[in-house]
Backbone bond lengths (Angstrom), bond angles and torsions (degrees), N, CA, C in turn:
res aa  C-N    CA-C-N  psi(-1)  N-CA   C-N-CA  omega(-1)  CA-C   N-CA-C  phi
1 M - - - 1.465 - - 1.519 110.22 -
2 K 1.323 115.82 139.16 1.459 120.38 175.89 1.518 108.31 -133.17
3 I 1.316 116.06 123.95 1.458 119.34 179.72 1.523 109.86 -94.48
4 N 1.324 115.82 157.74 1.458 120.66 -175.32 1.521 113.85 -94.27
5 G 1.316 117.45 -10.38 1.454 119.51 -179.97 1.509 110.46 161.70
6 I 1.313 116.18 -165.60 1.460 123.08 -177.87 1.521 108.67 -101.33
7 H 1.329 117.42 124.63 1.465 121.28 -178.70 1.523 111.47 -74.33
8 H 1.337 117.36 -48.90 1.456 121.21 179.17 1.521 109.34 -160.87
9 V 1.310 115.99 165.92 1.458 122.74 174.15 1.519 107.43 -125.81
10 S 1.348 117.41 135.32 1.456 122.13 178.49 1.521 110.81 -112.12
11 A 1.336 115.80 143.91 1.458 122.23 179.07 1.526 108.29 -139.55
12 L 1.337 117.13 -173.96 1.456 122.65 -177.21 1.520 110.71 -120.75
13 T 1.329 115.48 150.06 1.459 121.96 174.30 1.517 108.80 -137.95
14 A 1.326 116.36 150.80 1.462 120.30 176.54 1.520 112.06 -91.04
15 N 1.347 117.18 -13.97 1.460 120.12 -175.32 1.524 109.74 -146.70
16 A 1.327 116.77 107.78 1.469 120.95 -175.47 1.523 111.93 -61.34
17 Q 1.346 118.11 -41.48 1.465 119.79 -177.10 1.527 111.28 -66.34
18 K 1.327 117.35 -43.95 1.461 119.50 178.10 1.519 110.98 -64.95
19 N 1.331 116.21 -33.55 1.454 120.81 176.61 1.522 110.76 -62.98
20 V 1.335 117.06 -45.42 1.463 121.46 176.91 1.527 110.31 -62.83
21 D 1.325 116.99 -41.19 1.466 120.30 179.61 1.520 111.48 -56.81
22 F 1.329 116.81 -38.09 1.463 119.46 -178.84 1.514 111.83 -81.59
23 Y 1.324 118.00 -53.31 1.465 120.22 -170.69 1.531 112.39 -75.12
24 R 1.320 117.28 -30.22 1.463 119.62 176.41 1.525 111.72 -88.67
25 Q 1.334 116.66 -51.44 1.462 119.60 -172.23 1.527 113.33 -79.23
26 I 1.331 118.02 -38.01 1.464 120.64 -179.40 1.530 111.67 -88.36
27 L 1.338 116.84 -52.43 1.467 119.94 -177.72 1.526 112.69 -81.43
28 G 1.326 117.57 -19.90 1.460 120.32 176.78 1.508 114.93 80.31
29 L 1.341 118.46 8.92 1.459 119.79 177.01 1.520 109.82 -67.94
30 K 1.303 116.73 151.06 1.456 119.96 177.87 1.532 109.67 -84.70
31 L 1.322 116.02 132.89 1.464 120.40 171.65 1.520 106.06 -79.34
32 V 1.316 115.94 96.56 1.466 120.04 -171.48 1.525 112.71 -84.01
33 K 1.347 117.05 -20.86 1.467 119.03 179.62 1.517 109.39 -162.41
34 K 1.322 116.20 140.18 1.467 122.37 169.98 1.518 107.19 -122.83
35 T 1.307 115.62 116.33 1.463 119.97 -178.94 1.525 108.11 -135.66
36 V 1.328 117.36 -157.95 1.457 120.93 179.71 1.525 109.32 -129.56
37 N 1.309 114.89 162.17 1.456 121.34 174.67 1.525 108.09 -67.69
38 Q 1.308 117.34 123.47 1.467 120.70 -177.14 1.528 112.49 -63.19
39 D 1.343 117.13 -26.12 1.461 120.64 178.30 1.527 112.33 -85.82
40 D 1.341 117.17 -16.79 1.465 122.12 179.89 1.526 108.00 -149.73
41 P 1.328 117.52 89.06 1.465 121.32 -174.38 1.530 114.64 -61.21
42 S 1.329 118.23 -10.75 1.465 119.90 176.77 1.522 112.08 -79.38
43 M 1.317 117.35 -6.87 1.464 122.56 -175.41 1.527 110.75 -103.70
44 Y 1.339 117.54 120.48 1.453 121.01 175.70 1.528 111.13 -65.04
45 H 1.342 115.58 148.83 1.460 122.67 172.56 1.526 106.84 -131.54
46 L 1.334 115.78 113.74 1.464 122.56 -176.89 1.518 110.14 -102.96
47 F 1.340 116.54 136.58 1.462 122.55 179.75 1.529 109.22 -119.03
48 Y 1.336 116.42 125.30 1.462 121.41 175.03 1.527 108.99 -116.16
49 G 1.337 116.53 146.55 1.451 119.07 178.27 1.511 111.71 -166.31
50 D 1.335 116.20 -156.71 1.454 119.82 176.30 1.527 108.52 -80.77
51 E 1.311 117.82 -172.60 1.460 121.29 -172.50 1.520 113.13 -65.51
52 V 1.333 117.63 -25.77 1.471 120.60 -177.45 1.530 112.29 -117.73
53 A 1.337 116.83 17.79 1.470 122.18 177.84 1.522 112.62 54.90
54 S 1.314 116.76 45.57 1.462 120.75 -179.50 1.531 110.94 -63.60
55 P 1.344 117.53 141.37 1.473 119.63 174.44 1.525 110.27 -57.02
56 G 1.312 116.32 139.11 1.454 119.90 -179.52 1.516 113.90 90.10
57 T 1.333 117.44 1.93 1.474 119.63 178.50 1.523 112.33 -113.62
58 E 1.323 118.54 -4.67 1.458 119.98 -166.69 1.535 114.37 -94.15
59 L 1.334 112.71 134.74 1.452 123.39 171.38 1.525 106.36 -117.52
60 T 1.337 118.54 125.19 1.452 120.92 -174.48 1.530 110.61 -121.51
61 F 1.350 115.22 155.46 1.460 121.40 -179.84 1.522 110.57 -135.39
62 F 1.331 115.65 134.09 1.455 122.41 168.79 1.529 107.93 -95.93
63 E 1.337 116.50 135.92 1.467 119.99 179.11 1.530 110.61 -91.76
64 I 1.337 115.76 124.70 1.460 123.15 173.32 1.533 106.29 -127.59
65 P 1.327 119.09 99.31 1.473 121.52 -171.73 1.526 115.15 -55.36
66 M 1.329 119.38 -32.83 1.467 121.64 -178.85 1.531 112.09 -96.25
67 L 1.319 116.66 21.01 1.460 121.68 -177.62 1.525 110.98 -59.98
68 A 1.333 116.46 133.85 1.457 121.35 177.82 1.531 110.35 -73.30
69 R 1.324 116.02 158.58 1.456 121.18 177.23 1.522 110.72 -62.56
70 R 1.314 116.85 140.96 1.460 121.40 -178.55 1.509 111.48 -63.86
71 L 1.346 116.71 136.19 1.455 123.34 174.97 1.521 108.73 -123.30
72 D 1.329 116.36 140.78 1.458 120.19 176.88 1.526 109.94 -67.06
73 G 1.329 116.63 144.30 1.451 120.79 178.97 1.515 110.33 -168.55
74 T 1.329 115.53 -165.88 1.462 120.91 -179.47 1.517 110.21 -111.84
75 N 1.338 114.62 174.80 1.471 122.23 -178.47 1.521 110.67 56.50
76 A 1.325 115.33 50.19 1.462 120.56 -175.55 1.519 110.43 -154.80
77 I 1.332 114.82 159.78 1.470 119.92 165.17 1.521 106.16 -74.18
78 S 1.316 117.16 113.04 1.463 120.68 -173.97 1.520 113.14 -92.36
79 R 1.327 117.52 -25.18 1.463 119.90 178.28 1.527 108.55 -158.46
80 T 1.330 115.89 138.13 1.469 121.33 -178.60 1.523 109.69 -111.41
81 G 1.323 116.24 130.78 1.452 121.47 179.92 1.524 112.49 -90.78
82 L 1.321 115.71 147.30 1.459 123.43 173.99 1.522 108.21 -128.08
83 I 1.323 116.97 145.59 1.463 121.73 -171.38 1.527 112.31 -97.74
84 V 1.330 115.23 134.74 1.463 122.59 161.59 1.522 106.50 -122.25
85 T 1.324 117.62 168.61 1.465 118.96 -169.19 1.525 115.36 -104.82
86 S 1.344 118.41 1.92 1.464 118.56 -178.34 1.526 110.74 -159.76
87 E 1.327 116.02 161.01 1.462 120.41 173.92 1.520 110.78 -67.72
88 E 1.339 117.65 -29.14 1.465 120.42 175.00 1.529 110.77 -60.91
89 A 1.333 116.09 -35.25 1.462 120.04 177.01 1.524 110.59 -65.06
90 L 1.334 117.86 -39.89 1.464 119.94 177.07 1.519 111.09 -61.17
91 T 1.340 116.79 -39.77 1.460 120.48 177.54 1.526 110.65 -62.28
92 F 1.333 116.37 -41.92 1.466 120.80 176.40 1.526 110.82 -58.55
93 W 1.331 116.75 -45.06 1.457 120.64 -176.88 1.519 112.18 -71.49
94 E 1.314 118.25 -34.52 1.464 120.03 174.33 1.524 110.53 -57.42
95 K 1.321 116.20 -46.46 1.458 120.89 179.93 1.520 111.11 -66.56
96 R 1.335 117.02 -42.48 1.459 120.64 -179.25 1.532 110.93 -64.04
97 F 1.324 116.46 -41.56 1.465 119.43 178.97 1.524 110.92 -63.37
98 E 1.320 117.54 -38.92 1.467 120.62 176.90 1.526 110.55 -62.51
99 E 1.329 116.51 -43.91 1.469 120.73 -179.04 1.530 112.00 -66.23
100 K 1.330 116.74 -34.31 1.462 121.28 -176.16 1.524 113.55 -94.60
101 G 1.320 117.23 0.04 1.459 120.59 178.87 1.513 114.78 72.63
102 V 1.317 117.20 28.40 1.470 121.64 179.20 1.525 109.09 -83.72
103 K 1.310 116.50 130.34 1.459 121.07 179.14 1.528 109.93 -68.75
104 K 1.328 116.39 127.66 1.462 120.06 -176.96 1.512 109.77 -145.62
105 E 1.338 114.89 169.62 1.448 122.22 173.41 1.519 109.33 -113.17
106 T 1.324 116.47 172.08 1.455 120.79 176.06 1.527 109.41 -70.03
107 A 1.317 117.25 139.26 1.465 121.08 179.77 1.527 110.32 -58.30
108 S 1.335 116.50 142.53 1.458 122.14 -178.52 1.522 108.50 -151.04
109 L 1.318 116.73 -175.66 1.460 120.75 176.94 1.522 109.56 -92.25
110 R 1.329 116.03 140.97 1.466 122.21 176.54 1.516 106.88 -142.92
111 G 1.317 117.32 119.49 1.450 120.49 -176.87 1.519 112.60 60.95
112 G 1.345 116.42 30.67 1.458 121.33 179.95 1.510 114.46 80.43
113 R 1.340 117.69 3.24 1.464 121.50 -178.86 1.522 110.41 -119.33
114 P 1.337 118.47 148.47 1.467 119.94 172.74 1.529 109.25 -59.19
115 A 1.327 116.97 138.92 1.460 121.03 -176.36 1.525 110.22 -146.75
116 L 1.328 115.56 152.74 1.460 122.67 -179.38 1.528 108.27 -131.31
117 K 1.332 116.85 109.86 1.460 121.46 179.72 1.526 109.68 -81.79
118 F 1.346 115.49 142.11 1.459 120.20 175.86 1.525 109.29 -153.96
119 T 1.330 115.51 171.41 1.463 121.57 -174.87 1.516 109.61 -132.75
120 D 1.332 116.68 137.63 1.465 118.81 177.08 1.532 109.63 -80.40
121 P 1.334 119.60 172.40 1.467 121.02 -174.60 1.527 115.08 -61.23
122 E 1.328 118.21 -18.52 1.459 121.04 179.52 1.528 112.92 -98.97
123 G 1.325 116.95 4.40 1.453 120.28 178.75 1.511 115.11 94.65
124 Q 1.343 117.36 3.24 1.466 120.82 176.35 1.527 108.62 -64.57
125 Q 1.334 116.72 125.56 1.461 121.08 -175.96 1.533 110.11 -93.24
126 L 1.324 114.99 129.10 1.461 121.71 -177.71 1.525 109.36 -137.74
127 F 1.319 115.77 170.70 1.457 119.50 170.18 1.525 109.76 -153.97
128 L 1.317 115.00 149.25 1.458 122.01 172.39 1.512 108.15 -94.71
129 T 1.317 117.22 138.52 1.454 121.45 177.76 1.515 109.41 -135.90
130 V 1.317 115.67 151.18 1.464 121.47 -174.62 1.518 110.56 -89.30
131 E 1.327 116.07 125.49 1.468 123.33 174.44 1.525 106.40 -138.71
132 P 1.357 118.12 97.07 1.470 119.80 -176.13 1.516 113.72 -60.78
133 S 1.332 117.68 -30.32 1.461 121.39 -177.96 1.518 108.71 -103.59
134 V 1.336 117.20 108.21 1.458 121.25 178.89 1.526 108.84 -100.73
135 Q 1.324 115.25 164.36 1.456 119.78 -174.32 1.532 111.88 -64.56
136 D 1.319 115.56 151.04 1.462 121.24 178.37 1.525 110.15 -61.04
137 G 1.310 116.18 137.58 1.450 120.77 175.78 1.518 114.68 91.35
138 A 1.347 117.98 -18.75 1.454 120.48 178.89 1.532 109.63 -69.68
139 K 1.318 116.60 132.56 1.464 121.51 -178.44 1.522 109.29 -123.77
140 P 1.345 117.72 134.93 1.464 119.65 -178.17 1.526 111.42 -61.60
141 P 1.326 117.46 137.67 1.461 119.57 176.86 1.524 110.69 -65.41
142 V 1.313 116.14 144.70 1.467 121.44 -177.79 1.529 109.22 -86.37
143 H 1.339 116.14 130.72 1.464 122.01 178.58 1.526 107.85 -151.57
144 D 1.324 117.41 134.73 1.461 121.50 -174.20 1.529 113.37 -61.78
145 E 1.326 117.76 -28.89 1.461 120.60 -174.56 1.525 113.38 -100.33
146 I 1.331 117.44 -3.24 1.467 120.45 -173.92 1.521 109.74 -123.80
147 P 1.344 118.22 112.15 1.464 120.48 177.79 1.528 111.07 -59.03
148 A 1.315 116.83 145.74 1.470 121.09 -177.77 1.526 111.74 -57.46
149 D 1.332 117.75 -35.58 1.463 120.75 -178.57 1.528 112.27 -65.63
150 F 1.337 116.89 -22.56 1.462 120.50 -177.56 1.528 112.74 -105.76
151 A 1.321 117.27 -1.08 1.458 121.35 -174.92 1.528 111.63 -66.28
152 I 1.323 115.65 151.85 1.459 121.66 174.10 1.522 108.60 -73.04
153 R 1.339 116.31 128.86 1.465 121.07 -173.17 1.519 114.80 -97.23
154 G 1.320 118.00 -10.37 1.460 118.72 -179.28 1.509 111.65 146.36
155 L 1.324 115.96 -162.49 1.456 121.95 -176.29 1.524 112.54 -73.40
156 G 1.322 114.25 142.12 1.451 121.67 171.42 1.518 109.59 -111.82
157 P 1.329 117.90 -148.35 1.458 120.54 -179.71 1.526 111.73 -64.05
158 V 1.316 115.56 149.58 1.462 122.34 173.44 1.525 107.62 -110.95
159 E 1.341 116.02 128.62 1.454 120.75 -178.68 1.524 110.09 -101.20
160 L 1.334 116.38 129.61 1.460 123.13 177.57 1.522 109.05 -110.86
161 T 1.323 116.56 137.12 1.461 121.59 172.79 1.522 107.94 -113.27
162 V 1.320 116.36 120.12 1.468 121.48 -178.31 1.521 108.75 -131.08
163 A 1.340 115.50 151.73 1.463 120.06 -179.96 1.521 111.43 -70.70
164 E 1.341 116.29 -38.83 1.459 122.24 178.47 1.519 107.64 -133.01
165 A 1.312 116.75 119.40 1.459 120.91 -169.58 1.527 114.49 -81.28
166 D 1.323 118.72 -21.55 1.466 120.84 -168.59 1.526 113.25 -56.85
167 K 1.349 117.37 -46.54 1.456 119.45 -176.70 1.528 111.50 -68.54
168 T 1.326 116.71 -39.38 1.467 120.14 177.50 1.514 110.68 -63.24
169 I 1.313 116.45 -44.01 1.462 120.88 178.96 1.520 110.70 -61.96
170 S 1.330 117.03 -39.24 1.466 120.91 179.01 1.521 111.22 -61.69
171 V 1.338 117.27 -43.38 1.470 120.49 178.17 1.525 110.55 -63.10
172 L 1.336 117.03 -45.10 1.459 120.56 -178.44 1.526 111.89 -61.46
173 T 1.322 116.72 -42.41 1.470 119.60 -173.59 1.527 112.84 -89.47
174 S 1.333 117.86 -44.81 1.471 121.13 -173.82 1.517 112.93 -80.30
175 I 1.338 116.99 -32.94 1.461 120.39 -175.19 1.525 112.00 -103.37
176 L 1.342 117.37 -46.34 1.467 120.73 -173.94 1.525 113.90 -92.90
177 G 1.316 117.76 -10.18 1.454 120.21 173.84 1.515 115.49 82.51
178 F 1.337 118.14 16.21 1.465 119.89 174.22 1.523 109.54 -72.82
179 T 1.310 116.56 153.54 1.454 121.91 175.80 1.523 109.42 -122.14
180 E 1.328 115.40 146.55 1.465 119.27 179.24 1.521 109.54 -71.63
181 K 1.323 115.46 129.31 1.465 121.26 -178.58 1.518 111.58 -101.46
182 A 1.332 117.44 -44.51 1.460 120.39 -174.75 1.519 109.64 -165.51
183 R 1.333 114.50 167.04 1.464 121.48 171.16 1.525 107.55 -130.53
184 E 1.342 114.28 143.67 1.453 118.68 178.10 1.520 108.76 -146.30
185 Q 1.322 115.47 161.78 1.455 120.73 179.15 1.516 109.49 -99.77
186 S 1.328 116.85 128.72 1.456 121.18 179.87 1.526 109.83 -76.89
187 N 1.339 116.22 172.54 1.458 121.17 -178.87 1.524 112.63 -62.83
188 D 1.342 117.28 -27.17 1.462 120.20 179.90 1.529 112.39 -93.51
189 G 1.338 116.97 10.19 1.454 121.18 173.88 1.511 115.61 91.99
190 E 1.349 117.60 -4.35 1.461 120.59 179.59 1.533 110.23 -76.83
191 I 1.341 115.63 147.71 1.458 120.39 176.80 1.529 108.77 -87.70
192 V 1.320 116.68 126.22 1.459 122.80 179.04 1.522 108.24 -108.11
193 T 1.343 116.42 125.84 1.462 121.18 177.11 1.521 108.15 -103.20
194 I 1.317 116.70 131.31 1.463 122.71 -175.38 1.524 109.14 -107.83
195 F 1.329 115.73 125.94 1.458 122.40 179.09 1.520 108.74 -117.30
196 E 1.335 116.39 148.43 1.453 119.99 176.74 1.520 110.10 -138.18
197 S 1.333 114.83 158.47 1.451 120.94 179.35 1.519 108.76 -135.41
198 G 1.321 116.29 175.89 1.459 120.19 178.84 1.518 111.42 61.93
199 Q 1.319 115.29 -136.88 1.462 120.82 -178.35 1.523 112.40 -93.79
200 G 1.325 117.21 12.79 1.449 120.48 178.63 1.509 112.80 83.53
201 G 1.334 115.55 -173.75 1.459 120.51 -176.71 1.509 110.60 98.58
202 A 1.339 115.25 161.68 1.469 120.78 -173.15 1.525 112.23 -59.27
203 G 1.331 118.00 -32.44 1.450 120.45 -177.22 1.511 115.29 -74.53
204 T 1.341 117.70 -1.05 1.462 120.32 179.73 1.522 111.55 -118.77
205 E 1.338 117.84 13.98 1.463 121.19 -174.64 1.524 112.45 -100.14
206 I 1.338 114.15 144.73 1.456 122.65 167.16 1.517 107.01 -125.62
207 H 1.325 116.64 129.85 1.460 122.27 179.45 1.527 107.87 -106.78
208 V 1.325 117.37 127.24 1.472 121.97 -176.97 1.525 108.69 -119.06
C-alpha cells in the first residue's frame, strides 16, 4: 500500500470558542464544520481547512473542557506544519503574530524550506512552511485581514517525536509506502529524518 499524503491531523482543545478565536480569527482558517465526537456526542469536534474543505488541508480539534496543559514528551505529534506559498507570506505572518501577541520563533529552515515556528494559546506547537506548489483544487480561505496570496493553504509536514525511531520508520516505509527524503540536525542536536509519500511536497512529509 502507498498513500498519497496526510488527509488531516486531529488535536485537543480545552475551550472550543477560544480555539475558534485563534484558528479562524488569527490564522484565518475556515471553520468548515462543527460536529461532535461520534463516540461521545457531548464533545465538540471542530474542522478547519481551506475555503472548500479540500482533503489534505484540514486540522481538527476535539474539545475536552478539563484538558490538562500540554507537556512536551515522546510518542506524539510534536509539531504540525501549515503551508503558505512564499517567503513573502512568512514575512506577513511574522508581522501579524507580533501584532496579535502570538508566541513565535525566528524564521529558519526546516526540511530545506523556510519555516516559522509558533504556538497557539494552549501550547499547541505549529509551524508555517513554504510550498510554492499547492495541491490542485485547494483554495485560500477568505479573511478580511489576510490577503489571499498570504493565506494558509492547508497541512504541511507533521513532526513526530519518538523515544526509539526504528519501529516508527519501519511502519512508515514498509507498510505505508513512505520513502526517506533527507536527514538534518535540529537546533537541539537531534537528528530528524524526513519521509515523503505520493508526489512529494510539504503536504506529504512526516518528520521523525
